[in-house]
C-alpha positions as CSV (number, residue, x, y, z in Angstrom):
1,M,-32.1,47.8,37.9
2,V,-33.9,51.2,37.5
3,R,-31.2,53.0,39.4
4,R,-28.5,51.4,37.2
5,T,-30.3,52.4,34.1
6,K,-30.5,56.0,35.3
7,E,-26.8,56.0,36.2
8,E,-26.0,54.6,32.7
9,A,-28.2,57.3,31.1
10,L,-26.3,60.0,33.0
11,E,-23.0,58.5,32.0
12,T,-24.0,58.4,28.4
13,R,-25.1,62.1,28.5
14,K,-21.7,63.0,30.1
15,Q,-19.9,61.1,27.3
16,I,-21.9,63.0,24.7
17,V,-21.1,66.4,26.2
18,E,-17.4,65.6,26.6
19,A,-17.2,64.3,23.0
20,A,-18.9,67.5,21.8
21,E,-16.4,69.6,23.7
22,H,-13.5,68.1,21.8
23,A,-15.3,68.0,18.4
24,F,-16.4,71.6,18.6
25,Y,-13.0,72.7,19.7
26,E,-11.2,70.9,16.9
27,R,-13.6,71.6,14.0
28,G,-15.8,74.5,15.1
29,V,-19.5,74.2,15.8
30,A,-20.8,74.7,12.3
31,S,-18.5,72.0,10.9
32,T,-19.4,69.4,13.5
33,T,-22.4,67.1,13.0
34,L,-24.3,65.1,15.5
35,A,-22.9,62.0,13.7
36,D,-19.4,63.3,14.4
37,I,-20.3,63.7,18.1
38,A,-21.9,60.2,18.3
39,A,-18.9,58.6,16.7
40,R,-16.5,60.3,19.1
41,A,-18.7,59.4,22.1
42,G,-19.1,55.8,20.9
43,V,-22.9,56.0,20.9
44,T,-25.6,56.1,18.2
45,R,-27.3,59.2,16.9
46,G,-30.4,57.9,18.5
47,A,-28.7,58.0,21.9
48,I,-27.9,61.7,21.3
49,Y,-31.6,62.5,20.4
50,W,-32.7,60.7,23.6
51,H,-30.8,63.4,25.6
52,F,-30.8,66.4,23.3
53,S,-33.2,67.9,20.7
54,N,-30.4,69.2,18.4
55,K,-26.8,70.5,18.2
56,A,-27.8,73.7,20.0
57,D,-28.9,71.8,23.0
58,V,-25.7,69.8,23.1
59,L,-23.7,73.1,23.0
60,Q,-25.8,74.7,25.7
61,A,-25.3,71.7,28.0
62,L,-21.6,72.1,27.4
63,L,-21.7,75.8,28.2
64,D,-23.8,75.1,31.3
65,T,-20.9,73.2,32.8
66,L,-18.9,76.4,33.1
67,S,-21.1,78.1,35.8
68,E,-21.2,75.2,38.2
69,P,-18.0,75.9,40.2
70,L,-18.9,79.6,40.5
71,E,-22.6,79.3,41.3
72,D,-22.3,79.3,45.1
73,L,-20.3,82.6,45.0
74,A,-22.8,84.1,42.5
75,R,-25.7,83.3,44.7
76,A,-24.0,84.6,47.8
77,S,-23.4,88.0,46.1
78,E,-27.0,88.2,45.1
79,S,-28.4,87.6,48.6
80,E,-29.6,90.6,50.5
81,D,-28.3,88.9,53.6
82,E,-24.7,88.7,52.3
83,P,-22.6,91.2,54.3
84,D,-19.9,91.5,51.6
85,P,-21.5,91.2,48.2
86,L,-18.6,93.1,46.5
87,G,-16.1,90.7,48.1
88,C,-18.1,87.8,46.8
89,M,-18.1,89.3,43.3
90,Q,-14.4,90.0,43.5
91,A,-13.6,86.3,44.4
92,L,-15.9,85.1,41.6
93,L,-14.3,87.3,38.9
94,I,-10.8,86.4,40.0
95,K,-11.7,82.7,39.8
96,L,-13.3,83.2,36.4
97,F,-10.2,84.8,34.9
98,Q,-7.9,82.3,36.6
99,G,-10.1,79.4,35.4
100,V,-9.9,80.5,31.8
101,S,-6.2,80.8,32.0
102,L,-5.3,77.7,34.0
103,D,-8.0,75.1,33.4
104,P,-7.7,73.5,29.9
105,K,-11.4,72.5,29.9
106,T,-12.6,75.9,30.8
107,R,-10.3,77.5,28.3
108,R,-11.6,75.1,25.5
109,I,-15.2,75.8,26.2
110,N,-14.7,79.6,26.3
111,E,-12.8,79.4,23.0
112,I,-15.7,77.5,21.5
113,L,-18.1,80.1,22.7
114,F,-16.2,83.2,21.7
115,H,-14.4,82.0,18.5
116,K,-15.7,78.7,17.2
117,C,-19.5,79.2,17.3
118,E,-21.4,80.7,14.4
119,F,-25.1,81.7,14.9
120,T,-26.2,80.1,11.6
121,N,-29.8,79.3,10.8
122,E,-29.2,75.8,12.2
123,M,-28.1,77.4,15.5
124,C,-31.0,79.9,15.9
125,D,-32.1,78.1,19.0
126,L,-28.7,78.6,20.5
127,R,-28.8,82.4,19.7
128,Q,-32.1,82.6,21.6
129,Q,-30.6,80.6,24.5
130,R,-27.5,82.9,24.6
131,Q,-29.7,86.0,24.5
132,A,-31.7,84.7,27.5
133,V,-28.5,83.7,29.4
134,T,-26.9,87.1,28.7
135,A,-30.0,89.0,29.9
136,E,-30.2,86.8,33.1
137,C,-26.5,87.4,33.7
138,N,-27.0,91.2,33.4
139,E,-29.8,91.0,35.9
140,R,-27.7,89.0,38.4
141,I,-24.8,91.4,38.1
142,E,-27.1,94.4,38.7
143,C,-28.6,92.6,41.7
144,T,-25.1,92.2,43.2
145,L,-24.3,95.9,42.5
146,R,-27.5,97.0,44.2
147,N,-26.6,94.9,47.2
148,A,-23.2,96.5,47.3
149,V,-24.7,100.0,47.1
150,N,-27.1,99.1,50.0
151,R,-24.1,97.9,52.1
152,G,-22.2,101.1,51.4
153,Q,-19.6,99.4,49.3
154,L,-20.4,101.4,46.2
155,P,-21.6,105.0,45.7
156,A,-25.3,105.6,46.5
157,D,-25.9,107.2,43.1
158,L,-24.3,104.4,41.0
159,D,-26.4,103.7,37.9
160,T,-26.5,100.0,38.6
161,R,-28.0,99.1,35.2
162,R,-25.4,100.9,33.2
163,A,-22.7,99.6,35.5
164,A,-23.8,96.0,35.1
165,L,-23.8,96.2,31.3
166,T,-20.4,97.9,31.3
167,L,-18.9,95.3,33.7
168,H,-20.3,92.4,31.7
169,A,-18.9,93.8,28.5
170,F,-15.5,94.3,30.1
171,I,-15.4,90.7,31.3
172,D,-16.5,89.1,28.0
173,G,-14.3,91.4,26.0
174,H,-11.2,90.8,28.0
175,I,-11.7,87.0,27.9
176,S,-12.3,87.1,24.2
177,M,-9.2,89.2,23.5
178,W,-7.0,87.1,25.7
179,L,-8.1,83.9,24.0
180,L,-6.9,85.4,20.7
181,L,-3.7,86.7,22.2
182,P,-2.8,84.5,25.2
183,D,0.8,85.7,25.2
184,S,-0.3,89.3,25.8
185,Q,-0.4,88.7,29.5
186,R,-0.6,86.1,32.3
187,L,-4.3,86.3,32.9
188,D,-4.1,84.3,36.1
189,E,-1.5,86.6,37.6
190,E,-3.3,89.8,36.4
191,A,-6.8,88.6,37.5
192,A,-6.8,90.6,40.8
193,R,-5.5,93.8,39.1
194,L,-8.2,93.5,36.4
195,V,-10.9,93.2,39.0
196,G,-9.4,96.1,40.9
197,C,-9.6,98.2,37.7
198,L,-13.3,97.2,37.4
199,F,-14.1,98.2,40.9
200,D,-12.2,101.5,40.6
201,M,-14.4,102.2,37.6
202,L,-17.5,101.5,39.6
203,R,-16.5,103.6,42.5
204,L,-14.9,106.6,40.6
205,S,-16.4,106.9,37.1
206,P,-18.7,110.0,36.8
207,A,-20.2,108.4,33.7
208,L,-21.7,105.6,35.9
209,R,-23.5,108.0,38.2
210,T,-27.3,108.6,37.9
211,A,-26.6,112.3,38.4
212,Q,-24.2,112.3,35.4
213,V,-26.9,110.7,33.3
214,A,-29.5,113.3,34.3
215,S,-27.0,116.1,33.7
216,S,-26.1,114.9,30.2
217,T,-29.8,114.5,29.3
218,A,-30.5,118.0,30.4
219,A,-27.6,119.4,28.4
């Protein structure tokens, strides 16, 4: 009986998150209420509050579902024992771009995040959550880049912090732009070339070298 109750609770939570996904996509986050989500999920508002503190928590739970398929690759690239951290990052980024392009659920959630989510006073908790997630992502990218430097896959004088921030901005910016103009290119077909552009930048850009930073400061 206890196990069945736990399974039922997990199923209810899943229903709520799935209902929120479609409600947020259709109406935008600000225009969607917890009552809307409850009605769509076929549960009471009390059931939502059993699992989530507020609308920001529901949205964060939805966003968390995006990282699950890529987590193994991300962890591999961050491991000091991984012999090919840059290869792991390449595979991860290609899957990321292809997922946004080809998987309807992934595309909907990214569209909610980039174009249908307003950081209003009601959503201040979400803003703080997104700040924390973004900072953590920057650190994880930099960890991978340091591993790639140590493996000789990237220049020894790469400014890994600056490179991580630049790489993260490129990824988010490209996804955001493509979601607005999906006919501008076949993102799934261009994924490998886009990642190649990123890696060329990491390997070749003088502006991403620690020596370049020092020279500019001295000037």
